[in-house]
NUDRENDO-224184 format. One line per field, with one value per residue: residue in three letters; y, x, z of N, C-alpha, C in turn; residue number from 0. Coordinates in steps of 0.02 Angstrom, whole numbers, plus 32768, in hexadecimal, padded with zeros to 4 digits. Each point is the difference from the previous one (the first is absolute). Last residue first. Layout:
NUDRENDO-224184
res	c(ALA ...) .
n_c2	c(Y ...) .
n_c1	c(X ...) .
n_c3	c(Z ...) .
ca_c2	c(Y ...) .
ca_c1	c(X ...) .
ca_c3	c(Z ...) .
c_c2	c(Y ...) .
c_c1	c(X ...) .
c_c3	c(Z ...) .
n	c(NUM ...) .
//
This chain:
NUDRENDO-224184
res	c(UNK UNK UNK UNK UNK UNK UNK UNK UNK UNK UNK UNK UNK UNK UNK UNK UNK UNK UNK UNK UNK UNK UNK UNK UNK UNK UNK UNK UNK UNK UNK UNK UNK UNK UNK UNK UNK UNK UNK UNK UNK UNK UNK UNK UNK UNK UNK UNK UNK UNK UNK UNK UNK UNK UNK UNK UNK UNK UNK UNK UNK UNK UNK UNK UNK UNK UNK UNK UNK UNK UNK UNK UNK UNK UNK UNK UNK UNK UNK UNK UNK UNK UNK UNK UNK UNK UNK UNK UNK UNK UNK UNK UNK UNK UNK UNK UNK UNK UNK UNK UNK UNK UNK UNK UNK UNK UNK UNK UNK UNK UNK UNK UNK UNK UNK UNK UNK UNK UNK UNK UNK UNK UNK UNK UNK UNK UNK UNK UNK UNK UNK UNK UNK UNK UNK UNK UNK UNK UNK UNK UNK UNK UNK UNK UNK UNK UNK UNK UNK UNK UNK UNK UNK UNK UNK UNK UNK UNK UNK UNK UNK UNK UNK UNK UNK UNK UNK UNK UNK UNK UNK UNK UNK UNK UNK UNK UNK UNK UNK UNK UNK UNK UNK UNK UNK UNK UNK UNK UNK UNK UNK UNK UNK UNK UNK UNK UNK UNK UNK UNK UNK UNK UNK UNK UNK UNK UNK UNK UNK UNK UNK UNK UNK UNK UNK UNK UNK UNK UNK UNK UNK UNK UNK UNK UNK UNK UNK UNK UNK UNK UNK UNK UNK UNK UNK UNK UNK UNK UNK UNK UNK UNK UNK UNK UNK UNK UNK UNK UNK UNK UNK UNK UNK UNK UNK UNK UNK UNK UNK UNK UNK UNK UNK UNK UNK UNK UNK UNK UNK UNK UNK UNK UNK UNK UNK UNK UNK UNK UNK UNK UNK UNK UNK UNK UNK UNK UNK) .
n_c2	c(EA2C 7F31 7F04 7EFA 7F28 7FE5 7F8E 7F40 7F24 7FFA 7FFE 7F34 7F6E 802C 7FAC 7F24 7FE1 803E 7F91 7FB8 80AA 8082 7FB7 805B 803E 804C 8094 806E 8036 7FD8 8069 80C2 7FDA 7F56 802F 8081 7FA8 7FCD 80B1 805F 7FA3 8049 80CE 8018 8014 80D3 80A7 8009 8071 80F7 80D4 80B1 7FEF 7F9A 805B 7F99 7F30 7F89 7F83 802B 80F4 808B 7FCE 7FFF 7FB0 7F72 8046 7FFB 7F20 7F6B 8010 7F9C 7F1C 7FC4 800B 7F5F 7FD9 802A 80E9 80DD 80E0 80A7 7FAC 7FD6 80BA 8078 7FA7 8023 80CE 801E 7FA6 8066 80FB 80E4 8023 7FF9 802F 7FA2 7F83 7F11 7F91 8019 8061 800E 80D2 80E1 80D2 80AB 8000 7F6A 801F 80EE 80B3 8077 80DE 80AB 801B 7FD6 7F56 8004 8032 7F81 7FCD 7F76 7F0E 7F66 7F62 7F0E 7F13 7F2E 7FDC 8008 80BE 807C 80CD 808A 8049 8019 7F49 7EFA 7F34 7F3D 7FA1 7FCD 804C 809C 80ED 8021 7FDA 8099 8011 7FE2 7FC2 7F49 7FD1 7FF8 7F6D 7FC8 7F9C 7F0F 7F77 7F81 7F10 7F5F 7F4A 7F28 7F0F 7FB0 7FD7 7F34 7F45 7FF4 7FAC 7F13 7F45 7F19 7FB0 8051 7FE4 8016 80CB 80C3 8028 8051 80E9 8092 800A 8076 80ED 8057 8009 80B3 80D5 8017 8011 8035 7FF8 802F 80EA 80B5 80C6 8024 7F56 7FB8 7FB8 7FB3 7F36 8009 7FE8 7F39 7FE2 805C 7F85 7F65 8045 8081 80E4 8113 810C 80DE 8063 8005 80A0 8033 8062 80EA 8041 7FC2 8081 80CA 7FF1 7FE2 80BE 8088 7FBE 7FC2 7FAD 803D 7FE2 7F1F 7F88 801F 7F90 7F1B 7FB7 7FF7 7F3F 7F46 7FF9 7FB1 7F17 7F92 7FF4 7FA0 8005 803A 7F8C 7FFC 7FAE 7EFF 7F3F 7F0E 7FA7 7FB5 7FA8 801A 7FBF 7FE1 7F7F 7F4F 7F68 7F6E 7F42 7F8A 7F83 8022 8057 8037 7FB9 7FDF 80B2 8078 80D4 8079 80AC 80AF 80A7) .
n_c1	c(3C3E 80A0 800A 801F 8054 80CB 8051 8027 7FBC 7F22 7F4E 7FC6 7F71 7F19 7F85 7FA7 7F3A 7F24 7F56 7F21 7F64 7F94 7F8E 7FB6 7F55 7F85 7FCD 80DC 810B 80E6 808A 80A2 80C9 808D 8095 80C2 80D4 80B8 807F 809A 80D6 80A4 806B 80CB 80D2 8038 8047 80E0 8099 7FAD 7F4E 7F84 7FA8 7F29 7F13 7F2F 7F8D 7F21 7FA3 8072 8024 7F45 7F7D 8016 7FBA 8086 80D8 8056 800A 8095 80E3 804E 8036 80D0 80C6 7FF5 7FB2 7FF5 7FB8 7FE4 7F8C 7FFC 7FBE 7F18 7F6E 8005 7F8D 7F1B 7FB5 7FFC 7F47 7F24 8000 8062 80B4 8100 8118 8107 80CF 7FFF 800E 80D9 809A 800A 7FD9 7FB0 7F5A 7F4F 7F83 7FE0 7F92 7F90 7F8B 8037 8063 7F82 7EEF 7F11 7F7E 7FCF 7F31 7F1C 7F52 801F 7FEC 7F50 8002 803B 7F9D 8083 80FE 80AF 8082 80B2 806B 80E1 8093 7FF7 7F61 7F9A 7F53 7F1C 7EEF 7F3C 7FB5 8017 7FBF 7F2B 7F44 7FF5 8047 802B 809B 8022 7F40 7F31 7FFE 806E 80D9 802D 8061 80D1 8023 8029 809F 8016 7FE7 8099 80DC 8030 8032 80D7 80B1 8025 803D 7FEE 7F39 7F82 7F30 7F4E 7FFD 7FA4 7F1B 7FB7 8010 7F5B 7F31 7FF6 7FE9 7F2B 7F5F 8001 7F95 7EF5 7F63 7FC1 807A 805A 804F 8084 802F 7FA6 801B 7FCF 800C 7FEF 8073 80E9 8068 806D 80E6 8099 8042 80AB 80E4 8036 801A 7FF4 7FD8 8011 80E3 80C6 8071 7FF6 7F47 7FFC 8088 7FBB 7F58 803D 805D 7F6C 7F94 8077 8010 7F15 7EFB 7F15 7F7F 7FCF 7F5B 7F1B 7FA7 7FD3 7F32 7F46 7FE1 7F9B 7F16 7F88 7FEB 7F56 7F2A 7FDA 7FFB 80C2 80F4 80F9 80C3 8057 807D 7FB8 7F15 7F09 7F5C 8016 80C6 80B9 8061 8070 80B6 80E2 809D 80ED 80C9 80D8 8110 810C 80D0 80C7 80A1 8072 8050 8071 8022 8084 8040) .
n_c3	c(A3E6 8085 8072 807F 8016 7F52 7F18 7F67 8061 8059 7F67 7FA2 8075 7FF6 7F4C 800F 8083 7FA3 7F6B 8036 803F 7F53 7F17 7F09 7F2B 7F0F 7F4C 7F7E 7F90 7FB1 7F50 8022 807A 7FAF 7F4F 8034 8056 7F74 7FB3 8094 8012 7F6B 802C 807C 7F92 7FA9 8097 803D 7F71 7FD0 7FA5 7F86 7F20 7FD7 7FE6 7F83 7FA8 8018 80BC 80D3 802A 8026 80C6 810A 80E0 808B 807C 80EC 805D 7F99 8035 80C6 7FF7 7FA2 8083 80D4 8102 80F2 809D 8088 8017 7F55 7F27 7FD9 7FE7 7F35 7F49 7FF6 7FA6 7F16 7F8B 800B 7FAA 7F5B 7F30 7FCF 7FE1 7FF3 802D 8004 7F2A 7F5C 7F56 7EFF 7F74 8074 8074 801B 7F1F 7F33 7F2F 8003 8083 80DF 8011 7F8E 8018 7FD0 806C 80F7 8078 7FB1 7F5F 7F41 8017 7FB7 7F44 800A 8033 802F 7FB3 7F59 7FB0 80AC 808F 8057 80CC 80E7 8070 7FBE 801C 8031 8025 80AC 8106 80BA 7FE1 7F98 8093 80DA 8103 8101 80C3 809A 808C 7F7E 7F1C 7F32 7FFB 7FF4 7F4D 7FEE 7FE8 7F3D 7FD8 808A 7FCB 7F5D 8041 8068 7F7C 7FAA 8084 8008 7F4D 7FB4 7F83 7F21 7F8E 80A3 8079 7F9E 8019 80D1 802D 7FA6 8070 80CE 7FFD 7FCC 80A8 8099 7FCB 7FC8 7F2D 7F10 7EF0 7F1E 7FC8 80AB 808B 80E2 80DC 810C 811B 80EB 8043 803F 80D8 8040 7FD2 8097 80BA 7FDF 800E 80E1 809A 8055 7F92 7F99 7FBB 7F51 7F5D 7F14 7F87 7FBF 7F4A 7F28 7F97 7F92 7F28 7F4C 7FA5 7F69 7F1C 7F9B 7FD8 7FDC 7F2D 7FC5 807E 7FD2 7F48 8016 805F 7F76 7F7E 8067 8011 7F4A 7FEB 8077 7FA3 7F04 7F0E 7F79 7FE3 7FF5 808B 804E 8072 7FF9 7F99 803C 80A3 80F5 807A 7F42 7F1C 7F8C 8095 803D 807F 8060 7FEC 7F7C 803A 8049 8055 7F7B 7FE6 80D2 80A2 80E5 80D7 80B1 80E2) .
ca_c2	c(800F 8046 802F 803E 7FF3 8003 8041 8039 7FF4 7FFA 8043 8028 7FE7 8019 8045 8000 7FE8 8030 8010 7FC3 7FDC 8025 7FF6 7FD4 8016 7FC5 8003 7FD3 8021 7FD5 7FCE 8013 803B 7FE9 7FD3 8027 8013 7FC3 7FE6 8027 7FE7 7FBD 8007 7FFE 7FBC 7FD2 8009 7FDF 7FB7 7FE5 7FC4 8014 8023 7FD0 8015 8046 800A 8027 7FEA 7FB7 7FDC 8019 7FDE 8027 8029 7FD4 800E 8046 802A 7FF0 801C 8048 800A 7FF4 803E 8011 7FED 7FD9 7FBF 7FCE 7FD2 8022 800E 7FC2 7FDD 8026 7FF7 7FBE 8000 8020 7FDC 7FC8 7FD1 7FE8 801C 7FE5 800E 8022 8049 8012 8015 7FCF 8017 7FC9 7FBC 7FEE 7FC2 800C 802E 7FF1 7FB8 7FDE 7FE4 7FBD 7FD8 7FE9 8015 8032 7FED 7FED 803B 7FFA 802D 8045 801E 802A 8043 8031 8041 7FFF 8003 7FBE 7FFA 7FD8 7FCB 8001 7FF9 801F 8048 8030 801A 8031 7FF7 8010 7FC7 7FC0 8003 8011 7FC5 7FF2 801E 8008 803D 8001 7FFC 803D 7FFF 801C 8049 8017 8020 8049 8017 8036 8033 8043 800E 8004 803F 8035 7FF7 8018 804A 8018 8047 8009 7FEA 800B 7FFA 7FC1 7FC9 7FFD 7FEC 7FB8 7FDB 8004 7FDF 7FB7 7FEE 8006 7FC7 7FC5 7FF7 8019 7FD8 802C 7FE1 7FB7 7FF0 7FBD 8005 8020 8029 7FEA 8025 803D 7FED 8008 8044 8001 7FDA 802B 8032 7FE1 7FF9 7FC9 7FC3 7FC9 7FC7 7FF7 800F 7FBF 8004 7FE5 7FB9 7FF5 801C 7FD5 7FC1 800E 8010 7FC1 7FD9 801F 7FF2 802A 7FE0 800F 8048 801D 7FEA 8022 8047 800E 7FF7 803C 8037 7FF5 8015 8049 801A 7FFA 8036 7FEB 7FEB 803B 7FE9 8022 8043 8021 8043 801D 7FF6 802B 7FE5 801F 7FED 8010 803C 802C 8002 8044 800A 802B 7FD9 8013 7FCC 8026 8005 7FC2 7FFF 7FCB 7FDA 7FF5 7FBB 7FF9 7FBE) .
ca_c1	c(7FDB 7FEA 801E 7FDB 7FBC 7FFA 7FF0 801A 8042 8031 8006 8029 8045 801B 8017 8039 803E 8020 8043 8022 801A 8035 7FF1 8030 8029 8008 7FCA 7FC7 7FC5 7FE6 7FD0 7FC7 7FE0 7FD7 7FCC 7FC9 7FCF 7FE1 7FD8 7FC3 7FD4 7FEC 7FC5 7FC4 7FF9 7FF1 7FBA 7FD9 8003 8044 800F 8014 8040 8036 802F 8011 8048 800E 7FD6 8000 8040 8024 7FEE 8024 7FCE 7FCE 7FF1 8004 7FD5 7FBB 7FF4 7FF6 7FC1 7FCA 7FF3 8034 7FEB 8035 7FED 8034 7FF7 8013 8048 8027 7FF4 8020 8048 800F 7FF7 803A 803E 800B 7FC9 7FF4 7FC1 7FC4 7FC5 7FCA 800D 8002 7FBD 7FE2 800B 801D 7FF5 802F 8027 8034 7FED 8025 8003 802A 7FDB 7FE3 802D 803B 803C 8022 7FFE 8043 802C 8030 7FEA 8006 803D 7FF1 7FE9 8036 7FDE 7FB8 7FDB 7FE3 7FBE 7FFF 7FCE 7FC4 8012 8042 7FF7 8030 802C 8033 8041 8007 7FFD 800A 8042 8030 8017 7FD2 800D 7FC1 8003 803F 8038 800B 7FDA 7FBF 8004 7FE3 7FC0 8005 7FF0 7FCE 800F 8007 7FD2 7FBC 7FFD 7FF5 7FBD 7FD2 8003 7FD2 8011 803F 7FFC 8045 802E 7FF4 8018 8049 800D 7FF4 8034 803E 7FF7 8005 8042 802E 7FF4 8022 8045 802E 8002 7FEA 7FE8 7FF8 7FC4 8005 8022 7FD6 8028 7FF1 8016 7FD9 7FBA 7FF0 7FE7 7FBA 7FD8 7FF6 7FCF 7FBE 7FEB 801D 7FD8 8030 7FEC 7FB7 7FE5 7FE8 8001 8041 7FF9 7FCF 801A 8038 7FE5 7FDD 8034 8021 7FD2 7FFD 803F 8037 803F 801A 8004 8031 8044 8013 8003 8040 8036 7FFF 801C 8048 801E 7FFD 8033 8040 8004 8005 7FBE 7FD9 7FBB 7FDC 7FEE 7FDE 801C 8027 8048 8020 7FF3 7FC3 7FC7 8006 7FDD 7FF2 7FB9 7FE6 7FD4 7FC7 7FD0 7FBD 7FD5 7FC7 7FCE 7FD9 7FCD 8013 7FC8 8002 7FEE 7FD8 8007) .
ca_c3	c(7FC3 8002 7FD2 7FF9 8018 8049 801E 7FDA 7FE2 8036 801E 7FD2 8005 803F 7FF4 7FD2 8021 802D 7FE7 7FE9 803A 8023 8047 8022 8037 802A 8032 7FF8 801D 8035 7FE8 7FD5 801D 8038 7FE6 7FE3 8032 801A 7FC9 7FFF 8034 7FEB 7FD5 802A 801C 7FC9 7FED 8034 7FF8 8002 8027 8043 7FFB 800A 8034 8007 7FF9 7FC3 7FC8 7FF7 7FFA 7FC5 7FC1 7FCD 7FDD 7FE2 7FBA 7FED 802A 7FF0 7FBD 8009 8023 7FD0 7FDB 7FCF 7FBC 7FE0 7FE4 7FFE 8038 803E 8002 8001 803F 8035 7FF5 801B 8048 801E 7FEE 802E 800A 8043 8018 7FE2 8028 7FDB 8003 8047 8015 802E 8045 8027 7FE7 7FCB 8007 8032 8035 803E 8009 7FCE 7FC7 8009 802B 7FDA 8023 7FD8 7FBA 7FE9 7FFE 8037 8035 7FE6 801A 803A 7FED 7FFE 8001 7FF2 803F 800D 7FE1 7FC3 8009 7FD6 7FBA 7FF8 7FFC 801C 7FCC 8014 7FE0 7FB9 7FD2 8021 801E 7FCB 7FDC 7FCA 7FBF 7FDC 7FD7 7FDB 802E 8027 803F 7FF0 8006 803F 7FF3 8003 8044 8000 7FCE 801C 8037 7FE5 7FDA 8031 801C 7FCD 8001 8034 8006 8025 8047 8017 7FC7 7FDC 802B 7FF9 7FBA 7FFA 8024 7FD9 7FBF 8009 8018 7FC7 7FD4 801D 7FEA 8032 803D 8037 803D 7FFD 7FD9 7FE3 7FBF 7FCE 7FD3 7FBB 7FC5 7FFB 7FF5 7FBA 7FF5 8016 7FD0 7FC6 8015 7FFB 7FBB 7FDA 7FFC 8008 8029 7FFF 8042 8018 8049 8016 8011 8035 803E 8016 801B 803F 8031 8012 8029 8042 8024 7FEA 8011 8042 800C 7FD2 8011 803E 7FF1 7FE1 8030 8029 7FD8 7FFA 803F 8001 7FD3 8023 802F 8046 8018 8014 7FFD 7FCB 8017 7FC8 7FF6 8036 7FF8 7FCE 7FBE 7FE6 802B 8046 8016 7FC8 7FEB 8000 7FC7 8012 8027 7FEA 7FE4 7FE8 8035 8003 7FCB 7FD2 7FE3 7FB8 7FEE 7FC4 7FE0) .
c_c2	c(804C 8010 8046 802F 803D 7FF7 7FFE 8045 8040 7FF9 7FFF 8046 8028 7FE9 8021 8047 8002 7FE6 802D 8010 7FC3 7FD7 801D 7FFA 7FC9 8010 7FC4 800D 7FD9 801D 7FCF 7FCA 8012 803A 7FEA 7FD5 8020 8011 7FBF 7FE8 8026 7FE2 7FBC 8006 7FFA 7FBA 7FCF 8006 7FDB 7FB3 7FEF 7FC5 8017 8021 7FCE 800B 8049 800C 8023 7FE6 7FB7 7FDD 801D 7FDF 802A 8027 7FD5 800D 8047 802C 7FF4 8023 8049 8009 7FF7 803F 8012 7FE4 7FDD 7FBB 7FC4 7FD5 801E 800E 7FC1 7FDC 8023 7FEF 7FBC 7FFF 801D 7FDA 7FC7 7FD1 7FE0 8024 7FE8 800A 8029 804C 8015 8019 7FCE 8015 7FCE 7FB8 7FF8 7FC4 800D 802D 7FED 7FB6 7FE4 7FE0 7FB7 7FD7 7FE6 8019 8031 7FF5 7FF0 8039 7FFB 8034 8049 801F 802E 8047 803A 8045 8005 7FFF 7FBC 7FF6 7FD9 7FC5 7FFB 7FF6 801E 8047 8030 8011 8037 7FF4 8018 7FC7 7FBE 8005 8010 7FC6 7FED 8020 800D 803A 8007 7FFF 803D 8004 8023 804C 8017 8024 804B 801C 803B 8038 8049 8012 800A 8044 803A 7FF9 801E 804C 8020 8049 800D 7FEC 8006 7FF5 7FBD 7FC5 7FFB 7FE7 7FB5 7FD8 8001 7FDA 7FB4 7FEC 8003 7FC3 7FC1 7FED 8022 7FD9 8034 7FE2 7FB6 7FF0 7FBF 8003 801C 8032 7FDF 8028 803D 7FE7 8009 8045 8003 7FDD 8030 8030 7FE4 8001 7FCC 7FC0 7FD1 7FC7 7FF5 8007 7FBD 8001 7FDF 7FB7 7FF2 8019 7FD4 7FC0 800D 800C 7FBF 7FD9 801C 7FEE 8027 7FE1 800F 804B 8025 7FEF 8026 804A 8014 7FFE 8041 8039 7FF9 801B 804C 801B 7FFE 803D 7FF0 7FEE 8036 7FE9 8025 8043 8021 8043 8021 7FED 802A 7FE6 801E 7FEE 800A 8041 8032 8000 8046 800F 8029 7FDA 801B 7FD0 8027 8003 7FC2 7FF9 7FCD 7FD7 7FF9 7FB7 7FFD) .
c_c1	c(7FF5 7FE0 7FE5 8027 7FD3 7FB7 8003 7FF4 801E 8047 8035 800A 802F 8049 801A 801B 803D 8040 8027 8048 8028 801E 803A 7FEA 802E 8032 8004 7FCD 7FC1 7FC1 7FE7 7FCB 7FC1 7FDB 7FD1 7FC7 7FC2 7FC8 7FDD 7FD2 7FBE 7FD0 7FE7 7FC0 7FC0 7FF5 7FED 7FB5 7FD5 7FFE 804A 8017 8019 8044 8039 8030 8015 804B 8012 7FCE 7FF4 8042 8022 7FF5 801F 7FC8 7FC8 7FE6 7FFE 7FD0 7FB7 7FF1 7FF0 7FBC 7FC8 7FEC 8038 7FEA 803D 7FEC 802E 7FF7 8015 804A 802B 7FF9 8027 804A 8014 7FFB 803C 8041 8014 7FC5 7FEE 7FC2 7FC2 7FC4 7FCB 8009 7FFD 7FBE 7FE6 800E 8027 7FF3 8033 802E 803A 7FEB 8023 8005 802C 7FE6 7FE9 8031 803E 8040 8026 8004 8047 8033 802C 7FEB 8009 803E 7FF5 7FE8 8033 7FE1 7FB6 7FD8 7FDF 7FB9 7FFB 7FD3 7FBF 801C 8046 7FE6 8032 802E 8030 8045 8008 8007 8013 8048 8032 801C 7FCA 8009 7FC1 8003 8043 803D 8011 7FD4 7FC0 8003 7FDE 7FBF 8003 7FF1 7FD0 8004 8002 7FCE 7FBA 7FFB 7FF0 7FB8 7FCE 8000 7FD3 8014 803F 8006 804A 8034 7FF8 801D 804B 800D 7FF8 8038 8041 7FF8 8009 8047 802D 7FF4 8022 8048 802D 7FFD 7FEA 7FDE 7FEE 7FC0 8000 801F 7FD4 8022 7FE9 800F 7FD4 7FB9 7FE9 7FE1 7FB6 7FD6 7FF1 7FC9 7FB9 7FE8 8024 7FD8 803B 7FE9 7FB4 7FE4 7FEC 8006 8041 7FFF 7FD1 801D 8038 7FE7 7FE2 8036 8021 7FD1 7FFD 803F 803A 8043 8028 8008 8033 8048 8019 8007 8043 8037 8001 8020 804B 801F 8001 8039 8042 8007 8001 7FBC 7FD2 7FB7 7FD5 7FE6 7FE4 801D 8025 8049 801E 7FEE 7FBE 7FC0 8008 7FDF 7FF5 7FB8 7FE1 7FD6 7FC1 7FCB 7FBC 7FD2 7FC3 7FC9 7FD4 7FC8 801C 7FC4 8000 7FF4 7FD1) .
c_c3	c(7FF9 7FBC 800E 7FD2 7FF8 8015 804C 801F 7FE3 7FE5 8036 801C 7FD3 8009 803F 7FF7 7FD3 8021 802F 7FEB 7FEC 8039 8028 8049 801A 8038 8030 8036 7FF1 8020 8035 7FFC 7FD9 8022 8038 7FE6 7FE1 802F 8015 7FC8 8002 8033 7FE8 7FD7 8029 801A 7FCA 7FF1 8033 7FFC 7FFF 802B 8045 7FFD 800C 803A 8005 7FF5 7FBF 7FCD 7FEF 7FF5 7FC2 7FBB 7FC8 7FDD 7FE1 7FB9 7FE5 8027 7FEB 7FBE 800B 8020 7FCD 7FD8 7FD0 7FBD 7FE1 7FE6 7FFC 803E 8042 8008 8005 8044 8039 7FF7 801E 804C 8025 7FF2 802D 8004 8043 801B 7FDB 802E 7FDC 8009 8049 801A 8033 8048 802C 7FEB 7FC8 800A 802F 803A 8042 8011 7FC8 7FC0 8001 8029 7FDC 8020 7FD3 7FB4 7FE8 7FFB 803E 8034 7FE9 8020 803B 7FF4 8003 8009 7FF1 8040 800B 7FE6 7FBE 800E 7FD8 7FBA 7FFD 7FFC 8020 7FC7 8017 7FE6 7FB7 7FCD 8022 801B 7FC9 7FD7 7FCD 7FBC 7FD9 7FCE 7FDD 802D 802B 8040 7FE9 8007 8040 7FF4 8007 8045 8000 7FCD 8015 8037 7FE3 7FDD 802F 8018 7FCE 8005 8034 800A 8028 804A 8014 7FC9 7FDC 8027 7FF3 7FB9 7FF8 8022 7FD8 7FBF 8004 8015 7FC3 7FD5 801D 7FEF 8034 8042 8033 803E 8002 7FD9 7FDA 7FBB 7FC8 7FD2 7FC0 7FC1 7FF5 7FEF 7FB8 7FF6 8012 7FCB 7FC7 8018 7FFC 7FB8 7FD6 8003 800A 802E 8005 8047 801F 804C 8015 8016 803A 8042 801A 8021 8045 8035 8018 802F 8047 8028 7FE1 8013 803F 800B 7FD5 8012 803D 7FEC 7FE1 8035 8027 7FD7 7FFF 8040 7FFF 7FD5 8027 802E 804B 801D 801B 7FF7 7FCE 8019 7FC1 7FEB 803A 7FF8 7FC8 7FBA 7FE8 8026 804B 8015 7FC8 7FE7 8003 7FC2 800F 8026 7FEE 7FDB 7FE9 8034 8004 7FCC 7FD0 7FE8 7FB5 7FF0 7FC4) .
n	c(286 285 284 283 282 281 280 279 278 277 276 275 274 273 272 271 270 269 268 267 266 265 264 263 262 261 260 259 258 257 256 255 254 253 252 251 250 249 248 247 246 245 244 243 242 241 240 239 238 237 236 235 234 233 232 231 230 229 228 227 226 225 224 223 222 221 220 219 218 217 216 215 214 213 212 211 210 209 208 207 206 205 204 203 202 201 200 199 198 197 196 195 194 193 192 191 190 189 188 187 186 185 184 183 182 181 180 179 178 177 176 175 174 173 172 171 170 169 168 167 166 165 164 163 162 161 160 159 158 157 156 155 154 153 152 151 150 149 148 147 146 145 144 143 142 141 140 139 138 137 136 135 134 133 132 131 130 129 128 127 126 125 124 123 122 121 120 119 118 117 116 115 114 113 112 111 110 109 108 107 106 105 104 103 102 101 100 99 98 97 96 95 94 93 92 91 90 89 88 87 86 85 84 83 82 81 80 79 78 77 76 75 74 73 72 71 70 69 68 67 66 65 64 63 62 61 60 59 58 57 56 55 54 53 52 51 50 49 48 47 46 45 44 43 42 41 40 39 38 37 36 35 34 33 32 31 30 29 28 27 26 25 24 23 22 21 20 19 18 17 16 15 14 13 12 11 10 9 8 7 6 5 4 3 2 1 0) .
//
């Protein structure tokens, strides 16, 4: 099911802050004076070298088993208290606060789109694969901006220079614009770099969620910044992708700019989100 975006619903109620939680510009990857920024660049160097087509294929086969745990969505939310995203230059708060901050901001502006509130709550749950029980993957295989593998790495990808050390960079099968894909093939048929986005998409889909396709699209591509900020790889999109991208653009504003040191009262909002989880997901999911 595709949810159509009505242009009149795209509003400006959400006030975008000028600076992030550290007082810097959002997604500023060039502040050499910041130790966190240096760590972020090192993160992307490692990610770009190691995210090859073969690596992604291996990870997808392993995690498709969904044999790591059986638990509810909310149990997974609570696990995220143990995760901090090393690739994020804007915040170092526990992930559950980011989930609730973005969900509550969207809920305020789009009160009737409950599927979008829930999508915001769960969009980063895949980050649990950094925890030992779920594979204990290195952060470069869990977080950070995502991009297709199996075709040329677009120059809009942050810290693109490090791809020169990726084994696929000089591979003639993978280093053309289309690579192994065809134009308008649909993003569903494109292999994305492995991380929490693809994992959570897999978990939601295989456990029979009733979220609309726009919700699944947001979960799978919310870190695909080359597409939704630079317009890269649009030649691979089909009509359904184009429609869902409109919702991703809406979501992206809240995902980025709701990050704050001001915490949401978890117990206060929990009943509402529990009702949405019950509506769109089974009680227990395979992870």
